[in-house]
MDTraj code that builds the backbone (N, CA, C; nanometers):
import mdtraj as md
import numpy as np

residues = "MET PRO ILE LEU PRO PRO GLU PRO ASP LEU PHE PRO ASP ASP LEU LEU THR CYS GLU GLU LEU LEU GLU GLN ALA ASN VAL ASP ALA SER TRP TYR SER ALA TYR THR LYS SER ARG GLN GLU LYS LEU LEU MET ARG HIS LEU ARG GLN LEU GLU VAL PRO HIS TYR GLY PRO LEU ILE PRO LYS ARG SER ARG SER PRO ALA GLY ARG VAL ARG SER SER LEU VAL PRO LEU PHE SER ASN TYR VAL PHE LEU LEU ALA ASP GLU MET GLN ARG TYR ASN ALA ILE CYS THR GLY CYS ILE MET LYS ALA THR PRO VAL VAL ASP HIS VAL GLU LEU VAL GLN ASP LEU ARG GLN ILE GLN SER LEU ILE SER MET ASP ALA PRO MET THR ILE GLU SER ARG ILE GLU PRO GLY GLN ARG VAL ARG VAL ARG ASN GLY SER PHE ALA GLY TYR GLU GLY ILE ALA VAL ARG ARG ASP ALA GLU THR CYS LEU ILE VAL SER VAL ARG PHE MET GLU GLN GLY VAL SER VAL LYS LEU ASP ASP CYS GLN LEU GLU LYS ILE".split()
xyz = np.array([
    [0.0853, -2.1148, -1.1642],
    [0.1438, -2.1233, -1.0323],
    [0.2716, -2.0398, -1.0300],
    [0.2904, -1.9600, -0.9227],
    [0.4113, -1.8787, -0.9150],
    [0.5373, -1.9644, -0.9084],
    [0.6487, -1.9089, -0.9549],
    [0.7759, -1.9804, -0.9539],
    [0.8222, -2.0036, -0.8103],
    [0.8136, -1.9020, -0.7274],
    [0.8548, -1.9123, -0.5881],
    [0.7344, -1.9453, -0.4997],
    [0.7554, -2.0160, -0.3916],
    [0.6428, -2.0439, -0.3021],
    [0.5934, -1.9146, -0.2369],
    [0.4646, -1.9075, -0.2066],
    [0.4125, -1.7846, -0.1465],
    [0.4721, -1.7615, -0.0075],
    [0.4991, -1.6358, 0.0206],
    [0.5500, -1.5981, 0.1520],
    [0.4334, -1.5444, 0.2342],
    [0.4396, -1.5606, 0.3656],
    [0.3305, -1.5080, 0.4471],
    [0.3258, -1.3552, 0.4417],
    [0.2054, -1.3015, 0.4401],
    [0.1897, -1.1565, 0.4398],
    [0.1449, -1.1052, 0.5768],
    [0.1338, -1.1971, 0.6736],
    [0.0863, -1.1648, 0.8073],
    [0.1774, -1.2308, 0.9102],
    [0.2244, -1.1529, 1.0076],
    [0.3058, -1.2085, 1.1147],
    [0.2679, -1.1403, 1.2447],
    [0.2419, -1.2128, 1.3502],
    [0.2149, -1.3563, 1.3565],
    [0.0813, -1.3886, 1.2888],
    [0.0563, -1.5165, 1.2685],
    [-0.0623, -1.5584, 1.1944],
    [-0.1926, -1.5109, 1.2572],
    [-0.1935, -1.4894, 1.3880],
    [-0.3156, -1.4478, 1.4569],
    [-0.3155, -1.2986, 1.4923],
    [-0.2362, -1.2187, 1.4224],
    [-0.2223, -1.0773, 1.4536],
    [-0.3564, -1.0044, 1.4576],
    [-0.4430, -1.0308, 1.3624],
    [-0.5684, -0.9566, 1.3529],
    [-0.6809, -1.0173, 1.4366],
    [-0.6572, -1.1349, 1.4935],
    [-0.7630, -1.1999, 1.5720],
    [-0.7292, -1.2119, 1.7198],
    [-0.6038, -1.2052, 1.7555],
    [-0.5612, -1.2225, 1.8938],
    [-0.5871, -1.0934, 1.9724],
    [-0.6805, -1.0986, 2.0649],
    [-0.7153, -0.9800, 2.1433],
    [-0.5981, -0.9315, 2.2286],
    [-0.5154, -1.0237, 2.2728],
    [-0.3997, -0.9873, 2.3545],
    [-0.3034, -0.8974, 2.2760],
    [-0.2792, -0.9333, 2.1507],
    [-0.1919, -0.8510, 2.0659],
    [-0.2558, -0.7160, 2.0367],
    [-0.3863, -0.7175, 2.0124],
    [-0.4536, -0.5932, 1.9780],
    [-0.4614, -0.4987, 2.0969],
    [-0.4712, -0.5530, 2.2177],
    [-0.4718, -0.4684, 2.3371],
    [-0.3348, -0.4050, 2.3588],
    [-0.2324, -0.4691, 2.3064],
    [-0.0966, -0.4161, 2.3156],
    [-0.0892, -0.2795, 2.2462],
    [-0.1741, -0.2598, 2.1447],
    [-0.1758, -0.1330, 2.0722],
    [-0.2185, -0.0185, 2.1634],
    [-0.2925, -0.0482, 2.2679],
    [-0.3342, 0.0562, 2.3609],
    [-0.2284, 0.0861, 2.4658],
    [-0.1356, -0.0066, 2.4899],
    [-0.0414, 0.0072, 2.6003],
    [0.0948, 0.0574, 2.5528],
    [0.1752, -0.0308, 2.4957],
    [0.3135, 0.0070, 2.4638],
    [0.3486, 0.0027, 2.3162],
    [0.2567, -0.0380, 2.2324],
    [0.2838, -0.0441, 2.0885],
    [0.1767, 0.0352, 2.0140],
    [0.2098, 0.0747, 1.8928],
    [0.1161, 0.1496, 1.8093],
    [0.1139, 0.0901, 1.6698],
    [0.0042, 0.1120, 1.6002],
    [-0.0039, 0.0725, 1.4602],
    [0.0594, 0.1823, 1.3769],
    [0.1354, 0.1413, 1.2763],
    [0.1989, 0.2337, 1.1834],
    [0.1677, 0.1919, 1.0406],
    [0.1528, 0.2900, 0.9567],
    [0.1407, 0.2679, 0.8133],
    [0.2779, 0.2977, 0.7549],
    [0.3491, 0.1933, 0.7147],
    [0.4850, 0.2096, 0.6642],
    [0.4816, 0.2255, 0.5123],
    [0.5284, 0.3402, 0.4650],
    [0.5375, 0.3671, 0.3215],
    [0.6752, 0.3201, 0.2767],
    [0.6771, 0.2193, 0.1901],
    [0.8031, 0.1567, 0.1505],
    [0.8615, 0.2201, 0.0247],
    [0.9872, 0.1911, 0.0026],
    [1.0479, 0.2255, -0.1252],
    [0.9781, 0.1419, -0.2319],
    [0.9900, 0.1842, -0.3547],
    [0.9206, 0.1178, -0.4648],
    [0.9536, -0.0315, -0.4720],
    [0.8499, -0.1118, -0.4771],
    [0.8579, -0.2569, -0.4952],
    [0.9402, -0.3272, -0.3867],
    [0.9340, -0.2772, -0.2632],
    [1.0099, -0.3401, -0.1557],
    [0.9198, -0.3885, -0.0416],
    [0.7915, -0.4048, -0.0694],
    [0.6981, -0.4491, 0.0336],
    [0.7328, -0.5892, 0.0842],
    [0.7576, -0.6816, -0.0077],
    [0.7883, -0.8198, 0.0319],
    [0.9223, -0.8282, 0.1044],
    [1.0198, -0.7539, 0.0589],
    [1.1493, -0.7518, 0.1259],
    [1.1346, -0.6995, 0.2686],
    [1.0564, -0.5938, 0.2847],
    [1.0327, -0.5394, 0.4184],
    [0.9657, -0.6441, 0.5067],
    [0.8665, -0.7154, 0.4535],
    [0.7976, -0.8170, 0.5337],
    [0.8925, -0.9302, 0.5732],
    [0.9870, -0.9655, 0.4855],
    [1.0873, -1.0662, 0.5221],
    [1.1723, -1.0170, 0.6399],
    [1.2168, -0.8926, 0.6311],
    [1.2965, -0.8348, 0.7393],
    [1.2157, -0.8288, 0.8696],
    [1.0893, -0.7883, 0.8586],
    [1.0057, -0.7758, 0.9785],
    [0.9823, -0.9116, 1.0448],
    [0.9677, -1.0172, 0.9646],
    [0.9530, -1.1519, 1.0219],
    [1.0798, -1.1910, 1.0980],
    [1.1961, -1.1607, 1.0412],
    [1.3227, -1.1914, 1.1094],
    [1.3359, -1.1127, 1.2397],
    [1.2877, -0.9887, 1.2392],
    [1.2940, -0.9039, 1.3579],
    [1.1788, -0.9319, 1.4553],
    [1.0860, -1.0182, 1.4133],
    [0.9666, -1.0528, 1.4909],
    [0.8807, -0.9302, 1.5230],
    [0.8636, -0.8439, 1.4227],
    [0.7769, -0.7276, 1.4346],
    [0.6418, -0.7640, 1.3732],
    [0.5327, -0.7568, 1.4489],
    [0.4003, -0.7878, 1.3935],
    [0.3669, -0.6936, 1.2769],
    [0.3183, -0.7523, 1.1671],
    [0.2879, -0.6724, 1.0482],
    [0.1855, -0.7431, 0.9602],
    [0.1262, -0.6645, 0.8689],
    [0.0358, -0.7187, 0.7674],
    [0.0512, -0.6354, 0.6412],
    [0.0791, -0.7032, 0.5315],
    [0.0885, -0.6414, 0.3994],
    [0.0120, -0.7296, 0.3035],
    [-0.1188, -0.7066, 0.2866],
    [-0.2015, -0.7975, 0.2064],
    [-0.1471, -0.8189, 0.0652],
    [-0.1389, -0.9469, 0.0259],
    [-0.0950, -0.9852, -0.1082],
    [-0.2102, -1.0527, -0.1805],
    [-0.2274, -1.0203, -0.3083],
    [-0.3333, -1.0817, -0.3887],
    [-0.2725, -1.1434, -0.5143],
    [-0.3369, -1.2474, -0.5669],
    [-0.2842, -1.3083, -0.6899],
    [-0.3085, -1.2197, -0.8119],
    [-0.2117, -1.2199, -0.9005],
    [-0.2234, -1.1446, -1.0256],
    [-0.1756, -1.2337, -1.1381],
    [-0.2535, -1.2397, -1.2444],
    [-0.2160, -1.3186, -1.3613],
    [-0.1859, -1.2251, -1.4763],
    [-0.0797, -1.2578, -1.5508],
    [-0.0436, -1.1786, -1.6681],
    [0.0150, -1.2723, -1.7731],
    [0.0265, -1.2207, -1.8933],
    [0.0832, -1.2994, -2.0030],
    [0.2231, -1.2494, -2.0354],
    [0.3115, -1.3449, -2.0610],
    [0.4465, -1.3095, -2.1040],
    [0.4409, -1.2750, -2.2525],
    [0.5459, -1.2137, -2.3066],
    [0.5467, -1.1853, -2.4506],
    [0.5302, -1.3116, -2.5354],
    [0.5711, -1.4269, -2.4818],
    [0.5572, -1.5520, -2.5558],
    [0.4160, -1.6104, -2.5428],
    [0.3315, -1.5475, -2.4605],
    [0.1934, -1.5929, -2.4480],
    [0.1671, -1.6817, -2.3277],
    [0.2688, -1.7117, -2.2498],
    [0.2486, -1.7945, -2.1304],
    [0.1815, -1.7136, -2.0203],
    [0.0971, -1.7811, -1.9459],
    [0.0300, -1.7163, -1.8338],
    [0.1215, -1.7247, -1.7112],
    [0.1456, -1.6105, -1.6521],
    [0.2268, -1.6038, -1.5311],
    [0.1368, -1.5601, -1.4167],
    [0.1581, -1.6209, -1.3034],
    [0.0825, -1.5759, -1.1880],
    [0.1789, -1.5418, -1.0763],
    [0.1465, -1.4364, -1.0055],
    [0.2327, -1.3917, -0.8964],
    [0.1462, -1.3314, -0.7869],
    [0.2059, -1.3122, -0.6717],
    [0.1380, -1.2451, -0.5618],
    [0.1917, -1.1025, -0.5538],
    [0.1014, -1.0060, -0.5613],
    [0.1404, -0.8659, -0.5584],
    [0.0729, -0.7963, -0.4406],
    [0.1336, -0.6904, -0.3896],
    [0.0716, -0.6170, -0.2786],
    [-0.0612, -0.5543, -0.3201],
    [-0.1597, -0.5677, -0.2341],
    [-0.2887, -0.5039, -0.2592],
    [-0.2729, -0.3523, -0.2528],
    [-0.1990, -0.3046, -0.1535],
    [-0.1710, -0.1620, -0.1395],
    [-0.0240, -0.1411, -0.1714],
    [0.0049, -0.1006, -0.2937],
    [0.1454, -0.0869, -0.3304],
    [0.2126, 0.0178, -0.2421],
    [0.3323, -0.0140, -0.1982],
    [0.4177, 0.0689, -0.1140],
    [0.3721, 0.0803, 0.0314],
    [0.2794, -0.0053, 0.0769],
    [0.2338, 0.0036, 0.2161],
    [0.2361, -0.1314, 0.2862],
    [0.2839, -0.1290, 0.4108],
    [0.2781, -0.2424, 0.5022],
    [0.2370, -0.1843, 0.6380],
    [0.1491, -0.2532, 0.7081],
    [0.1008, -0.2057, 0.8373],
    [0.1725, -0.2806, 0.9491],
    [0.2281, -0.2056, 1.0457],
    [0.3029, -0.2663, 1.1554],
    [0.2378, -0.2342, 1.2890],
    [0.2512, -0.3286, 1.3818],
    [0.2163, -0.3061, 1.5216],
    [0.3478, -0.3119, 1.5969],
    [0.3984, -0.1955, 1.6379],
    [0.5342, -0.1914, 1.6903],
    [0.5485, -0.0914, 1.8044],
    [0.6412, -0.1243, 1.8941],
    [0.6801, -0.0258, 1.9941],
    [0.7900, 0.0604, 1.9317],
    [0.8432, 0.1552, 2.0067],
    [0.9426, 0.2473, 1.9498],
    [1.0679, 0.1755, 1.8985],
    [1.1165, 0.0771, 1.9736],
    [1.2386, 0.0065, 1.9318],
    [1.2130, -0.0769, 1.8056],
    [1.0972, -0.1433, 1.7989],
    [1.0630, -0.2215, 1.6797],
    [1.0455, -0.1305, 1.5588],
    [0.9833, -0.0148, 1.5796],
    [0.9661, 0.0812, 1.4697],
    [1.1032, 0.1279, 1.4205],
    [1.1920, 0.1572, 1.5130],
    [1.3273, 0.1994, 1.4769],
    [1.3978, 0.0896, 1.3965],
    [1.3904, -0.0349, 1.4451],
    [1.4532, -0.1468, 1.3736],
    [1.3923, -0.1659, 1.2349],
    [1.2612, -0.1463, 1.2224],
    [1.1950, -0.1586, 1.0922],
    [1.2464, -0.0517, 0.9958],
    [1.2597, 0.0698, 1.0452],
    [1.3088, 0.1786, 0.9599],
    [1.4539, 0.1534, 0.9201],
    [1.5308, 0.0928, 1.0096],
    [1.6727, 0.0637, 0.9809],
    [1.6904, -0.0449, 0.8743],
    [1.5834, -0.1123, 0.8328],
    [1.5957, -0.2113, 0.7258],
    [1.6308, -0.1457, 0.5926],
    [1.6036, -0.0164, 0.5806],
    [1.6317, 0.0547, 0.4565],
    [1.5201, 0.0438, 0.3548],
    [1.4107, -0.0210, 0.3903],
    [1.2987, -0.0385, 0.2976],
    [1.1896, 0.0668, 0.3170],
    [1.1889, 0.1329, 0.4318],
    [1.0796, 0.2247, 0.4663],
    [1.1214, 0.3686, 0.4395],
    [1.0335, 0.4406, 0.3715],
    [1.0560, 0.5833, 0.3484],
    [0.9929, 0.6658, 0.4602],
    [0.8778, 0.6180, 0.5119],
    [0.8052, 0.6951, 0.6123],
    [0.7160, 0.5999, 0.6910],
    [0.7130, 0.6143, 0.8219],
    [0.6255, 0.5341, 0.9080],
    [0.5307, 0.6293, 0.9798],
    [0.4053, 0.6294, 0.9387],
    [0.3060, 0.7207, 0.9932],
    [0.2205, 0.6493, 1.0970],
    [0.2072, 0.7058, 1.2186],
    [0.1210, 0.6423, 1.3188],
    [-0.0251, 0.6453, 1.2736],
    [-0.0968, 0.5372, 1.3008],
    [-0.2393, 0.5287, 1.2673],
    [-0.3169, 0.5842, 1.3856],
    [-0.4039, 0.6811, 1.3586],
    [-0.4789, 0.7462, 1.4652],
    [-0.5857, 0.6535, 1.5218],
    [-0.6696, 0.5981, 1.4361],
    [-0.7787, 0.5119, 1.4822],
    [-0.7431, 0.3664, 1.4531],
    [-0.6709, 0.3033, 1.5468],
    [-0.6248, 0.1668, 1.5240],
    [-0.7395, 0.0653, 1.5255],
    [-0.8481, 0.0926, 1.5955],
    [-0.9625, 0.0003, 1.5986],
    [-1.0245, -0.0109, 1.4592],
    [-1.0421, 0.1035, 1.3946],
    [-1.0981, 0.1048, 1.2594],
    [-1.0030, 0.0374, 1.1607],
    [-0.8721, 0.0611, 1.1762],
    [-0.7733, -0.0019, 1.0887],
    [-0.7811, -0.1538, 1.1001],
    [-0.7848, -0.2049, 1.2217],
    [-0.7890, -0.3502, 1.2420],
    [-0.9167, -0.4087, 1.1827],
    [-1.0294, -0.3404, 1.1992],
    [-1.1549, -0.3887, 1.1396],
    [-1.1430, -0.3949, 0.9873],
    [-1.0868, -0.2911, 0.9276],
    [-1.0696, -0.2885, 0.7820],
    [-0.9743, -0.3990, 0.7362],
    [-0.8634, -0.4172, 0.8079],
    [-0.7675, -0.5211, 0.7702],
    [-0.8275, -0.6604, 0.7850],
    [-0.9118, -0.6804, 0.8862],
    [-0.9807, -0.8100, 0.9018],
    [-1.0710, -0.8372, 0.7825],
    [-1.1450, -0.7354, 0.7397],
    [-1.2338, -0.7527, 0.6240],
    [-1.1542, -0.7829, 0.4978],
    [-1.0444, -0.7123, 0.4792],
    [-0.9604, -0.7364, 0.3618],
    [-0.9049, -0.8782, 0.3649],
    [-0.8559, -0.9214, 0.4814],
    [-0.8019, -1.0572, 0.4944],
    [-0.9102, -1.1605, 0.4638],
    [-1.0310, -1.1354, 0.5095],
    [-1.1428, -1.2267, 0.4839],
    [-1.1739, -1.2349, 0.3346],
    [-1.1768, -1.1213, 0.2671],
    [-1.2028, -1.1199, 0.1223],
    [-1.0930, -1.1927, 0.0456],
    [-0.9683, -1.1731, 0.0865],
    [-0.8571, -1.2410, 0.0197],
    [-0.8694, -1.3917, 0.0394],
    [-0.9045, -1.4356, 0.1602],
    [-0.9162, -1.5797, 0.1867],
    [-1.0315, -1.6429, 0.1091],
    [-1.1316, -1.5637, 0.0705],
    [-1.2431, -1.6149, -0.0098],
    [-1.2122, -1.6118, -0.1591],
    [-1.0904, -1.5683, -0.1948],
    [-1.0490, -1.5543, -0.3346],
    [-1.1401, -1.4604, -0.4133],
    [-1.1920, -1.3588, -0.3468],
    [-1.2753, -1.2592, -0.4149],
    [-1.1844, -1.1729, -0.5024],
    [-1.2235, -1.1478, -0.6280],
    [-1.1397, -1.0617, -0.7133],
    [-1.1406, -0.9187, -0.6590],
    [-1.0220, -0.8609, -0.6453],
    [-1.0117, -0.7269, -0.5867],
    [-0.9254, -0.6356, -0.6709],
    [-0.9630, -0.5099, -0.6698],
    [-0.8820, -0.4051, -0.7289],
    [-0.8880, -0.2846, -0.6363],
    [-0.7857, -0.2030, -0.6396],
    [-0.7815, -0.0814, -0.5588],
    [-0.8698, 0.0235, -0.6240],
    [-0.9517, 0.0878, -0.5430],
    [-1.0350, 0.1967, -0.5917],
    [-0.9817, 0.3260, -0.5333],
    [-0.9403, 0.4154, -0.6167],
    [-0.8858, 0.5422, -0.5710],
    [-0.9985, 0.6382, -0.5376],
    [-0.9715, 0.7271, -0.4485],
    [-1.0720, 0.8254, -0.4091],
    [-1.0414, 0.9630, -0.4677],
    [-0.9558, 0.9671, -0.5684],
    [-0.9258, 1.0954, -0.6308],
    [-1.0415, 1.1313, -0.7226],
    [-1.0986, 1.2464, -0.6971],
    [-1.2145, 1.2925, -0.7726],
    [-1.1809, 1.4248, -0.8408],
    [-1.2553, 1.4602, -0.9444],
    [-1.2337, 1.5891, -1.0098],
    [-1.2446, 1.7039, -0.9091],
    [-1.1541, 1.8007, -0.9227],
    [-1.1526, 1.9164, -0.8340],
    [-1.0541, 1.9045, -0.7191],
    [-1.0012, 1.7851, -0.6950],
    [-0.9067, 1.7667, -0.5854],
    [-0.7663, 1.8042, -0.6287],
    [-0.6896, 1.8612, -0.5340],
    [-0.5488, 1.8901, -0.5602],
    [-0.4723, 1.7594, -0.5503],
    [-0.3838, 1.7358, -0.6455],
    [-0.3072, 1.6110, -0.6511],
    [-0.1612, 1.6396, -0.6807],
    [-0.0774, 1.5408, -0.6482],
    [0.0655, 1.5458, -0.6787],
    [0.0991, 1.4184, -0.7551],
    [0.1833, 1.4296, -0.8558],
    [0.2262, 1.3130, -0.9323],
    [0.3354, 1.2428, -0.8525],
    [0.3150, 1.1120, -0.8242],
    [0.4076, 1.0364, -0.7396],
    [0.5271, 0.9820, -0.8151],
    [0.5091, 0.9410, -0.9405],
    [0.6196, 0.8779, -1.0122],
    [0.6098, 0.9081, -1.1608],
    [0.7075, 0.8625, -1.2336],
    [0.7100, 0.8862, -1.3776],
    [0.7841, 1.0156, -1.4091],
    [0.7764, 1.0566, -1.5335],
    [0.8514, 1.1745, -1.5763],
    [0.7960, 1.3045, -1.5185],
    [0.6709, 1.3021, -1.4680],
    [0.6116, 1.4224, -1.4090],
    [0.6140, 1.4195, -1.2566],
    [0.6932, 1.3321, -1.1957],
    [0.6981, 1.3182, -1.0504],
    [0.7249, 1.4524, -0.9840],
    [0.6445, 1.4828, -0.8814],
    [0.6606, 1.6070, -0.8069],
    [0.5701, 1.7196, -0.8542],
    [0.5176, 1.7104, -0.9765],
    [0.4284, 1.8142, -1.0256],
    [0.2976, 1.8098, -0.9478],
    [0.2400, 1.9276, -0.9248],
    [0.1131, 1.9365, -0.8545],
    [0.0110, 2.0014, -0.9447],
    [-0.1143, 1.9704, -0.9213],
    [-0.2201, 2.0279, -1.0013],
    [-0.3558, 1.9917, -0.9472],
    [-0.4573, 2.0075, -1.0297],
    [-0.5946, 1.9783, -0.9921],
    [-0.6491, 1.8743, -1.0887],
    [-0.7129, 1.7712, -1.0321],
    [-0.7764, 1.6708, -1.1172],
    [-0.8958, 1.7371, -1.1857],
    [-0.8967, 1.7380, -1.3176],
    [-1.0007, 1.8081, -1.3914],
    [-1.1193, 1.7178, -1.4197],
    [-1.0940, 1.5977, -1.4714],
    [-1.2057, 1.5058, -1.4980],
    [-1.1549, 1.3631, -1.4997],
    [-1.2446, 1.2713, -1.4819],
    [-1.2123, 1.1290, -1.4839],
    [-1.2656, 1.0717, -1.6150],
    [-1.1788, 1.0051, -1.6879],
    [-1.2221, 0.9411, -1.8115],
    [-1.2927, 0.8101, -1.7793],
    [-1.3318, 0.7393, -1.8814],
    [-1.4079, 0.6159, -1.8639],
    [-1.3350, 0.5131, -1.7785],
    [-1.2030, 0.5063, -1.7874],
    [-1.1307, 0.4065, -1.7090],
    [-1.0584, 0.4733, -1.5929],
    [-0.9289, 0.4518, -1.5819],
    [-0.8576, 0.5009, -1.4644],
    [-0.7675, 0.6194, -1.4961],
    [-0.7993, 0.6945, -1.5947],
    [-0.7142, 0.8081, -1.6300],
    [-0.7733, 0.9379, -1.5775],
    [-0.6869, 1.0270, -1.5419],
    [-0.7266, 1.1606, -1.4986],
    [-0.6558, 1.2620, -1.5865],
    [-0.7168, 1.3748, -1.6004],
    [-0.6493, 1.4853, -1.6668],
    [-0.6173, 1.5853, -1.5582],
    [-0.4909, 1.6205, -1.5468],
    [-0.4457, 1.7084, -1.4397],
    [-0.4056, 1.8418, -1.4986],
    [-0.4556, 1.9468, -1.4389],
    [-0.4205, 2.0818, -1.4816],
    [-0.3047, 2.1294, -1.3969],
    [-0.1966, 2.1699, -1.4609],
    [-0.0796, 2.2203, -1.3906],
    [-0.0629, 2.3669, -1.4286],
    [-0.0633, 2.4549, -1.3287],
    [-0.0555, 2.5981, -1.3570],
    [0.0890, 2.6453, -1.3567],
    [0.1223, 2.7246, -1.4536],
    [0.2503, 2.7941, -1.4534],
    [0.2355, 2.9153, -1.5435],
    [0.3006, 3.0229, -1.5100],
    [0.2939, 3.1483, -1.5861],
    [0.1501, 3.1887, -1.6133],
    [0.0628, 3.1697, -1.5150],
    [-0.0793, 3.2046, -1.5232],
    [-0.1495, 3.1371, -1.6404],
    [-0.1019, 3.0249, -1.6807],
    [-0.1667, 2.9463, -1.7838],
    [-0.1789, 2.8052, -1.7326],
    [-0.2587, 2.7262, -1.7963],
    [-0.2735, 2.5880, -1.7545],
    [-0.2464, 2.4936, -1.8696],
    [-0.2010, 2.3778, -1.8348],
    [-0.1860, 2.2720, -1.9335],
    [-0.2504, 2.1473, -1.8756],
    [-0.2892, 2.0603, -1.9599],
    [-0.3470, 1.9349, -1.9140],
    [-0.2596, 1.8210, -1.9607],
    [-0.2486, 1.7229, -1.8776],
    [-0.1723, 1.6049, -1.9126],
    [-0.2519, 1.4848, -1.8644],
    [-0.2559, 1.3816, -1.9432],
    [-0.3333, 1.2636, -1.9091],
    [-0.2427, 1.1659, -1.8352],
    [-0.2812, 1.1293, -1.7130],
    [-0.2022, 1.0415, -1.6287],
    [-0.2882, 0.9281, -1.5765],
    [-0.2238, 0.8182, -1.5403],
    [-0.2959, 0.7087, -1.4757],
    [-0.3262, 0.7467, -1.3325],
    [-0.4399, 0.7026, -1.2860],
    [-0.4850, 0.7294, -1.1505],
    [-0.3812, 0.6847, -1.0474],
    [-0.3129, 0.5730, -1.0729],
    [-0.2168, 0.5188, -0.9757],
    [-0.0929, 0.6052, -0.9615],
    [-0.0709, 0.6997, -1.0530],
    [0.0454, 0.7874, -1.0442],
    [0.0206, 0.9066, -0.9532],
    [-0.1049, 0.9267, -0.9123],
    [-0.1402, 1.0471, -0.8392],
    [-0.1682, 1.0187, -0.6925],
    [-0.1449, 1.1203, -0.6092],
    [-0.1819, 1.1141, -0.4697],
    [-0.2490, 1.2441, -0.4316],
    [-0.3447, 1.2361, -0.3390],
    [-0.4121, 1.3567, -0.2933],
    [-0.3158, 1.4399, -0.2102],
    [-0.3303, 1.5700, -0.2162],
    [-0.2478, 1.6600, -0.1343],
    [-0.3313, 1.7037, -0.0152],
])
top = md.Topology()
chain = top.add_chain()
for i, resn in enumerate(residues, 1):
    res = top.add_residue(resn, chain, resSeq=i)
    for name in ("N", "CA", "C"):
        top.add_atom(name, md.element.get_by_symbol(name[0]), res)
traj = md.Trajectory(xyz[None], top)
């Protein structure tokens, strides 16, 4: 059991089911994909609840062992660094002013987003085990998001048995390969 009580990841509770709220997306509010600073998803959701900005940042349980062998369980974001907001311009501005958001990108197809978020919420409520599946495939151009190689760009060369990629980085008309975790990369 987590040390702290679980915090809601959805505000208001009927955000994804209330047709009145969803119709608001067509009139004066828009869905945004908010890219947060590292490990600030929960903090952003706390701020958004205080500001009464509708949002959803799916959280899933994660179990790990401490160095002493104790099992720890916590709630972690399903999509690290992302929270989805339904906001008008003033709410979006207030959300960005929290200092937790690096970028708020408008969602083009909000109907598809809501359908996907409903399915994710349903799977989470059924306690289905979930992991993020990346769509980075060999041959795609990628950028390293974090770590000592942050900012480097290259091409995904091959996928190993698990979640590692080998990225070719060109310089001086030569290439080098470096083995990175899939979660460190983003498509360009």
